[in-house]
C-alpha positions as CSV (number, residue, x, y, z in Angstrom):
1,X,-4.9,86.8,183.0
2,X,-5.1,83.2,184.3
3,X,-5.8,80.0,182.3
4,X,-9.6,80.2,182.6
5,X,-9.6,83.9,181.7
6,X,-7.5,83.2,178.6
7,X,-9.7,80.3,177.6
8,X,-12.9,82.3,178.1
9,X,-11.5,85.1,175.9
10,X,-10.8,82.5,173.2
11,X,-14.2,81.0,173.7
12,X,-15.7,84.4,173.2
13,X,-13.9,84.6,169.9
14,X,-15.4,81.3,168.8
15,X,-18.9,82.6,169.8
16,X,-18.7,85.4,167.2
17,X,-17.5,83.1,164.5
18,X,-13.8,83.0,164.9
19,X,-13.1,79.2,165.0
20,X,-10.0,77.9,166.6
21,X,-9.2,74.3,166.1
22,X,-7.3,73.8,169.3
23,X,-8.8,75.8,172.2
24,X,-6.8,76.8,175.2
25,X,-7.7,74.3,177.9
26,X,-8.7,75.8,181.2
27,X,-9.9,72.5,182.7
28,X,-8.6,69.0,182.8
29,X,-10.8,66.0,181.9
30,X,-12.7,64.9,185.0
31,X,-12.6,61.2,184.0
32,X,-10.3,58.7,182.3
33,X,-10.4,57.2,179.9
34,X,-12.2,59.9,177.9
35,X,-15.1,58.0,176.3
36,X,-18.1,60.3,175.9
37,X,-21.5,58.9,175.2
38,X,-23.2,62.3,174.8
39,X,-21.9,65.7,173.8
40,X,-23.3,69.1,174.5
41,X,-26.5,70.0,172.8
42,X,-27.5,66.7,171.4
43,X,-30.5,64.5,172.0
44,X,-30.3,62.9,175.4
45,X,-33.3,60.9,176.5
46,X,-35.9,63.4,175.4
47,X,-34.0,66.5,176.4
48,X,-31.1,68.5,175.2
49,X,-27.8,67.6,176.8
50,X,-26.4,70.3,179.0
51,X,-22.9,68.9,179.1
52,X,-21.0,65.7,178.5
53,X,-21.7,62.1,179.6
54,X,-19.0,59.4,180.0
55,X,-18.9,55.7,180.4
56,X,-16.1,53.4,181.7
57,X,-15.1,55.9,184.3
58,X,-14.4,54.6,187.8
59,X,-13.1,57.7,189.4
60,X,-14.3,61.3,189.1
61,X,-11.8,64.1,189.6
62,X,-12.0,67.9,190.0
63,X,-11.5,69.5,186.5
64,X,-9.8,72.5,187.9
65,X,-8.8,74.4,191.1
66,X,-11.8,75.6,193.1
67,X,-14.0,75.1,196.0
68,X,-17.1,73.0,196.8
69,X,-20.3,75.1,196.4
70,X,-23.0,72.5,197.0
71,X,-23.7,68.8,197.0
72,X,-26.8,67.1,195.8
73,X,-28.3,63.9,197.1
74,X,-29.8,61.3,194.7
75,X,-32.9,61.0,196.8
76,X,-33.7,64.7,197.2
77,X,-32.5,68.2,196.4
78,X,-33.3,71.6,198.0
79,X,-36.8,71.5,196.4
80,X,-37.6,68.1,197.8
81,X,-37.5,66.3,194.5
82,X,-35.0,63.6,193.4
83,X,-31.9,65.0,191.8
84,X,-31.7,64.3,188.0
85,X,-27.9,64.2,188.5
86,X,-28.1,61.6,191.2
87,X,-25.4,62.2,193.8
88,X,-23.6,65.3,192.5
89,X,-21.3,68.1,193.5
90,X,-20.9,71.6,192.1
91,X,-17.5,73.3,192.3
92,X,-16.8,77.0,191.8
93,X,-13.8,78.3,190.0
94,X,-12.2,81.6,188.8
95,X,-14.0,83.9,186.3
96,X,-17.4,83.0,187.7
97,X,-17.4,79.5,186.3
98,X,-18.8,76.4,188.0
99,X,-18.4,72.7,187.2
100,X,-21.0,70.0,187.9
101,X,-20.2,66.4,188.4
102,X,-23.2,64.0,188.4
103,X,-24.0,60.3,189.0
104,X,-21.4,59.9,191.7
105,X,-21.4,56.8,194.0
106,X,-21.3,59.1,197.1
107,X,-20.8,62.6,198.3
108,X,-19.0,61.6,201.5
109,X,-15.8,63.3,200.5
110,X,-17.6,66.6,199.9
111,X,-17.1,67.6,203.4
112,X,-13.7,68.9,202.2
113,X,-13.4,72.6,203.0
114,X,-11.1,75.2,201.5
115,X,-9.3,75.0,198.2
116,X,-9.4,71.9,196.1
117,X,-6.7,71.3,193.6
118,X,-7.3,70.2,190.0
119,X,-7.5,66.4,189.6
120,X,-8.3,65.8,193.3
121,X,-10.5,62.7,193.5
122,X,-14.1,63.6,194.3
123,X,-15.8,60.2,194.2
124,X,-16.2,56.9,192.4
125,X,-18.8,56.9,189.6
126,X,-22.2,55.6,190.7
127,X,-25.9,55.3,189.9
128,X,-29.2,57.0,190.7
129,X,-29.2,59.8,188.1
130,X,-31.7,59.9,185.2
131,X,-29.2,58.2,183.0
132,X,-27.3,54.9,182.7
133,X,-25.5,53.4,185.6
134,X,-21.9,54.6,185.9
135,X,-22.4,57.2,183.2
136,X,-20.7,60.3,184.7
137,X,-22.3,63.7,183.9
138,X,-20.1,66.8,183.5
139,X,-21.4,70.4,183.0
140,X,-19.8,73.8,183.0
141,X,-21.8,76.8,184.1
142,X,-21.1,80.5,183.5
143,X,-22.6,81.9,186.7
144,X,-22.0,85.5,185.8
145,X,-23.9,85.3,182.5
146,X,-26.4,82.6,183.6
147,X,-25.5,80.3,180.7
148,X,-24.4,76.7,180.3
149,X,-21.2,76.4,178.3
150,X,-20.1,73.6,176.1
151,X,-17.4,71.9,178.2
152,X,-15.3,71.2,175.0
153,X,-14.6,75.0,174.8
154,X,-12.5,74.6,178.0
155,X,-11.2,71.1,178.0
156,X,-8.1,69.6,176.2
157,X,-8.7,68.7,172.6
158,X,-9.7,65.1,171.8
159,X,-7.8,63.4,169.0
160,X,-10.1,63.3,166.0
161,X,-9.5,63.4,162.2
162,X,-12.9,62.3,161.0
163,X,-15.2,64.9,159.7
164,X,-18.9,65.2,160.4
165,X,-21.6,63.6,158.1
166,X,-24.4,65.4,156.3
167,X,-27.3,63.2,155.1
168,X,-31.0,63.4,154.2
169,X,-31.3,67.2,153.8
170,X,-34.8,68.4,153.1
171,X,-36.7,71.7,152.7
172,X,-40.3,71.9,154.0
173,X,-42.6,74.5,152.7
174,X,-45.1,76.5,154.7
175,X,-47.8,74.2,153.5
176,X,-45.9,71.2,154.9
177,X,-44.7,69.8,151.6
178,X,-41.3,68.1,151.9
179,X,-38.6,68.4,149.2
180,X,-35.5,66.2,149.3
181,X,-32.4,68.2,148.5
182,X,-30.2,66.6,145.9
183,X,-33.3,64.9,144.3
184,X,-35.7,67.8,143.9
185,X,-34.7,70.3,141.2
186,X,-37.6,72.8,141.1
187,X,-39.5,74.4,144.0
188,X,-41.7,77.5,144.2
189,X,-40.5,80.7,145.9
190,X,-41.4,81.1,149.5
191,X,-40.4,80.4,153.0
192,X,-38.9,77.0,153.8
193,X,-37.7,75.2,156.9
194,X,-34.4,73.3,156.5
195,X,-33.6,70.0,158.1
196,X,-30.7,67.6,157.8
197,X,-29.2,64.6,159.5
198,X,-25.9,66.0,160.7
199,X,-23.7,64.1,163.1
200,X,-20.1,63.6,164.1
201,X,-18.0,60.5,165.0
202,X,-14.7,60.4,166.9
203,X,-11.4,58.9,165.9
204,X,-12.5,55.4,167.1
205,X,-16.0,53.9,167.4
206,X,-19.2,54.4,165.5
207,X,-21.3,56.3,168.1
208,X,-22.8,59.5,166.6
209,X,-22.6,62.9,168.3
210,X,-23.8,66.4,167.8
211,X,-21.4,68.5,165.7
212,X,-19.9,71.7,167.0
213,X,-21.3,74.1,164.3
214,X,-23.6,73.9,161.4
215,X,-23.7,76.7,158.8
216,X,-26.1,77.2,155.8
217,X,-24.9,79.3,152.8
218,X,-27.1,80.4,149.9
219,X,-25.1,81.3,146.8
220,X,-22.0,81.5,148.8
221,X,-23.3,83.8,151.6
222,X,-24.0,82.6,155.1
223,X,-27.7,82.7,155.9
224,X,-28.0,80.4,159.0
225,X,-25.6,79.3,161.7
226,X,-26.2,77.0,164.6
227,X,-23.2,76.8,167.0
228,X,-23.3,74.2,169.8
229,X,-21.6,76.6,172.3
230,X,-23.9,77.9,174.9
231,X,-27.3,77.1,176.4
232,X,-29.7,79.7,177.9
233,X,-33.0,79.8,179.6
234,X,-35.6,82.6,179.1
235,X,-39.2,82.6,180.2
236,X,-38.9,78.9,181.1
237,X,-37.6,77.9,177.7
238,X,-34.2,76.3,177.3
239,X,-32.5,76.9,174.0
240,X,-29.2,76.4,172.2
241,X,-27.6,79.8,171.3
242,X,-30.8,81.5,170.3
243,X,-34.5,81.1,171.0
244,X,-35.3,79.3,167.8
245,X,-33.3,76.3,168.9
246,X,-35.3,74.8,171.7
247,X,-35.3,71.0,172.0
248,X,-38.8,70.7,170.6
249,X,-37.9,72.7,167.5
250,X,-34.3,71.5,167.0
251,X,-35.2,67.8,167.3
252,X,-38.9,67.9,166.1
253,X,-37.8,65.5,163.3
254,X,-36.6,62.2,164.9
255,X,-34.0,61.7,162.1
256,X,-32.9,65.3,161.4
257,X,-31.8,68.6,163.0
258,X,-33.8,71.8,162.4
259,X,-31.3,74.3,160.9
260,X,-33.6,77.3,160.6
261,X,-36.0,79.0,158.1
262,X,-35.0,80.7,154.9
263,X,-36.8,82.5,152.0
264,X,-36.2,81.2,148.5
265,X,-36.5,83.7,145.7
266,X,-36.8,83.1,142.0
267,X,-33.7,82.0,140.1
268,X,-31.0,79.4,140.3
269,X,-30.0,78.8,143.9
270,X,-27.1,76.9,145.4
271,X,-27.5,75.8,149.0
272,X,-24.5,74.6,151.0
273,X,-24.5,72.9,154.3
274,X,-21.2,73.1,156.2
275,X,-20.7,71.0,159.4
276,X,-17.7,71.4,161.6
277,X,-16.6,69.4,164.7
278,X,-14.6,70.7,167.6
279,X,-11.3,69.4,166.3
280,X,-11.7,71.6,163.2
281,X,-12.7,68.8,160.7
282,X,-15.2,70.0,158.2
283,X,-17.7,68.4,155.8
284,X,-19.9,70.2,153.3
285,X,-22.8,69.3,151.0
286,X,-24.1,71.4,148.1
287,X,-27.5,71.3,146.4
288,X,-28.7,73.3,143.4
289,X,-32.4,74.3,143.0
290,X,-34.3,76.3,140.4
291,X,-36.7,78.6,142.3
292,X,-39.9,79.2,140.2
């Protein structure tokens, strides 16, 4: 089994809940230095990010061995509309994977035919995408399963020892009443939507990112889980991991993330939020309620 195959097998283990702090890298970073502005699945100008965005990158390189599948022009694509990725190139690799490189200065070098080695220069960073100037976009597609993968599953690990943050957790009843967890002690039984401000930061800097996984436990048992691993499209809706997590539901609250709905039954209830980043750092917050 080659490097991509091994990495995909390991990613599959992550997808069913077996977390590995250091994934087996199948790809190399397409830019240097590695200074992401956006991670997979987080808010990104009114949509959910399909990959990673980087600043301070002058040169964009192939993340792995492969071939050019298609190039996109910043002025038009095959449908006649401007490309949201600006000048972009899509490469195909083993195991049915494809990598997407967006916001390039030019696609002149894309006339290359045949095999392209990992770290081959594709183009300088550019402008023209629906993002910031010189903000390179990078995505990983699983063509066989028609999904978008979190690139961090297949890239070398970033150094990071800082755990995520969990703030401003609330439960909202079916009638729309909001209860701040950690302040409220008593609520009536019923169905509640859970929200919290959950974010991650890297080793240096203060920029906030989406975490890798958020889990909700009730009395020590897992009730909800939201992994930032894959993105799918069904019936025109784009969602993160499962249909409940579309952008409009996930980020309906401008300050918090929707974590799912849960039924509270009578008695003392301990609710724990567990946030994990891709480096394996964890942070938890626990709240006690009396359900009447």
